[in-house]
N, C-alpha and C positions, 0 to 999 in steps of 0.2 A: 294400357290404362290401368290405375288402380281404382279400387271402390272407395266409397266415402270413408273418411277416417273412422266415424262411429262403427261401422260397419266392418271395417278392416278388423278393428281392435276386438269387436265380438266374435270374428271369426277364428281368433287365436284360442278361445274356449273349447274344449271338446265337445260340450253339450250343443253348442249352435253350428258346428263346422259341418258345411254340406247343407243346411237348411236353406230352402229356395221358396217355401210357402209362408207367409207371414199373415197372421189374423191381424184384422182392426177391428176395435170394438170400444165400447164406451163413448161413441159418440151418438147414440140413440139407443132405445128400449127396443125399438122396431126393428131395428137393421144392422148387420154387421158387414165387413169386407174382408176380401182375401186379397192378397197381391202375391203373384207368382214370378220368380227372377231366376233366368235361365242359368245366369252365370253370374255369381255373387263376387267372383274376382274381378269384375269389370265394372267401370264406373257406370257406363251405360249399358243394358242388357235386356235382350228381348224379353217378353214376359206378357203377363195380363193382371187386369185389375176387374174384381167381381164383388157384387152386391148381393147379399142374401137377407131372406126374411128369417128374423130371429126365431119365430116359433115354429116354422115348416121347415126351415133350412133349403128352402127352395131358392134356386139363383135367379134373380130379378133381372140383373145387368152384367154384362161382360164385355169388356174391351180389349182387344189385343192390341201391343204396342210392339214397334221395332226397338225402341229405346226406351228404358224405365231407369230412372235414378232414384234409389230409395236410401233415405237417412232413417235412422234407428235412433230411439230414446231411451235409454236403460234398458236397451236390448228389444224395443217394441216398435212397431209403425203405428205411427199415429195419425189422425185425420185432422182437418181442419186449422193445420199450421199454413199461414199465409202472409209471409215476409215479402212484400211488393215493394220495388219490381224485381229485384235480383236474388233475394234471399230464398230460403227453402219455403218450398209450396208442397204439401201433402199431395199424395197421389189421389186420395180422397176427400172431397170436399162436401159438407152437409149443411146448406143453409137456403135461406129464400132469396130466390134469384129474379122472381116475377112481382113479388110484394103482394102474394095472395093470401098470405098467412100460413101457407104450407112450404116445409123446406124440400129443396130439390138437390140433385146430386150432379157435382162437377168430377168428372171421372179423368184422369190424366191418360193420354193416348200416345204419349211420346215427347219429343223434343222439338216440335214444329212451329213454335213461336218465334219472335225476332231473338237473332243471334244465339240459334239452337237452344233455347229457352223452353220450358215445360207448356205443353198446351192441353186443352182440356174439352173434352164432349160433354155438353151439358143435358141433363134429363130433367124434365119439369113433372112435378108430381101433379096427377090427374086423379079422377074418379077411377080410372081402370089401370092404376099403377104409375109407371113413371114413363113418359113418352121423351124420344130426343127432340131437341129444339135446335132447329139449324140457324136462327137468328141469333140465339145466345151464344151459341157454340161458336160462331163467326167472329164474335167479339174476344173468345179466348183462343181462338188460332192465329188473329192476323195482327195482334199486338205483343206486347211484352209480357209474357206469362199470364196468369190468371186475372182477370178484372177484379175491382175492390167495390163492396156493397155498402152503401149507406143506407141502413134500415129506416132510421129516424126521419131522413129526407126523402126516401124511396128514390134514390138515385143510383146509378152505376157510373164508376170511372175506369178508363182505359189509359194506358201510355205505351206508346212506340218509340222507337229512335231509329236512326240511320248513320252510324258512325258518332263522331265525338261532338257534331256540331248542327244536329238535326233532332230535335224531339217535337213530340207531337202528343197532346192530352184533350181527352175527349170526355163529354159528361152526357148521361143518357137518363132519360125517364122511360117508365114502361107504359104503352099505349097500346090496348087491344092484344094483351098478352105478348108484345113483342117490345125489345129495346128502340127508342126514339132518340136519334142523336138532337140535342138541344145546345150544344155547344163544344167548340173545338180551338184550342190553341197550338199555333204552331211556331216553334221558337228555332230559328235558324242564325247560325253565329258563322260570320267571315271576317273575324277580326281584323281590325277593331270595331267593325260594323255589327250590330245585332238588331235582326228583324223580327218581330212579332205578328202574327198574322190571326186574328180572332174573327171566327164564324159563330154567329149566335141566332136561334131561332126567333123571328118575330111573330110569328103567328101564321105566315104566309110563306116564308123562305128563309134560308140562311144567309143573313145580313154579313158583308166582310167588311173590317176595318184592319188597315196596315200601319204599323209604326215601326220607324226604323232610329235607330240611337246609335251613337259614336263615343267611344270611350278614348279619350285622349291621354288616359292615363295608362294605358295597354302597354306592356313592354313591347319595345320595337317603334312606337309611336316617336318621331321629333317633328315638332310643328316647325315649318319653315316661315310661314307668315300667317297671323291671325289679326283681326280687329273688326269691331262692331260698327254697325250701319246706323247713324242717328236715326235717319228718317223712316226706318222699319223695327229697329229694336234687333234686327237679325246680327249674327257672327259669320263672317267669312273666314274658312280655315282652308289653308293650304298645308299639306303635310306629307313626310314621306313615312314608309313604312318598311323597316327592317333594311333602311339604306339600299332599297332596291326599287321601290316604284313610289309614284307621287300621286296624290290623291287630292282632289277639291271637293268642299262640302259647304253647305249654307245651312246653319244651325238655328232653330227657335227653342224657347224654352229650354235652354241650358244645353241639353245634350241631345235634343229630337233633331232628327236630320230631315230638312224639308227638300234638299237635292244634293245629290252627289255625284261625282266622275271620277273615273270611270266606272260604269256599272260592273264590270268584270275585266280586272287589270290582266293583261297578257303581255309577258317579257317580251321586249324589243319591239312594242307596238308603236312607240313615239304617239302617246297620247297628247302631250303637251309640247309646245315648242317655246324655248327659253330665249327671250331676246336682251341683251344685255349691251345698253348702250350709255355711255356718260351722262349720269343725271337722270336717267329713264329705262327702267327695268320692267320687264313685264312677262307673264307667262300667259299663253295664249292656247286657247282649246275650241274644239266644237264639236256639237253633237249634229243629229239629224235636222234640227229646227233652229239652232241659235250658234253664234259667235262668240265667245267670252274673251276678255282681256283683264286679267287682274294687274295692276300697276303699282309701281312705286316710285314715284318722283321727290323731288328734293322737297320736304315739309308736305307731301301730298301720298295719299293711298287710297285705293278704292278698286271698282270693277265696272267696265263697261259691255253691256250686252248688246248684241245687234241682233233681231229675230224679226222675221216678216217685214222688212224695209224699215223698221224703226228703231232707235237707239235709245237706251235706257242706262242712265249713269247712277251707279251708287257710290256715294264718297264716303271712305271710311273715316273714322275718329281716331286722330294720330294717338292721342292719349290712351287709347286701347290697344294700340298696336304691339304684338309681341312678335319677335323674331324679325327676319328681313330676306328678300329675295337673293340677298347677297350670298346667302347660304347655299344657293345651288352652284355658286362657282367654285364651291370646295366639295362637293359631292357630286358622283356620276351614279344617275338614276336611269334604269334600265327603258323607261317609257317616256323619257324626255329628250326632245331632239336640241 
């Protein structure tokens, strides 16, 4: 592995070749820092980060790390660079995290956050110096890099992810010198479906609301049949995705999904049965509670649902019809029998 471009360039000069201890100052009149890198030829190297009293040169904080990644600016290590979520993050940050008017320290302890990103230990300023705080540290360990701070609103924000399709954004206030979660938004994408789960503190508990949307303009989506139902204003859609899987959805308010099937498509699962009779085509499927039949007849379209011994009929408006079940005679889908 190679070290960062800025440091690699610096090491070509005789002056800095072999230098492993970098002083970090100009972020405070009271304190300065030092960063030790054991092997500057590596991108990630063992080392430590320490904070000192500027008047007495006494060491106040020292954090050892198995992996540190240092970028230099004009040959110097700088504090308080925080390009979130994936950009450069200084190994030393000095700002007020508990909103008590006194600045605290965030010290990098390695690459322990999401996707091998930088992680930090938080030391809060007290009357007896700086004290390690587990609750704030947890926010800088279990998310993607360091958290962001809004000093005006007195709020803290974190972000984490899992792969390309799952992201979570959380908002915190500080109560009794500890972060308290007041809002979390989780966004999950299984194209062409997108789900957003919102959790908000209502004074007693975190209340949850879930919304799901369907993007019919997504690449790979081919609408087999869609129509609107005059009696309730909803839209019924049958579509195939990537010429492999068939899906059914009921939409309200344009792209908001009220119901969809299957919840999880599995190849060769035969989720749907296609009935192709002269003048009467239909797609039939069922879940644990109901049997559904989307039909297309001469001059008629709709869906009949049987649930709990009762039958419900949504007759579609042919003027809003797009596509036809005839398309299913021309494409072979893995979950259609």
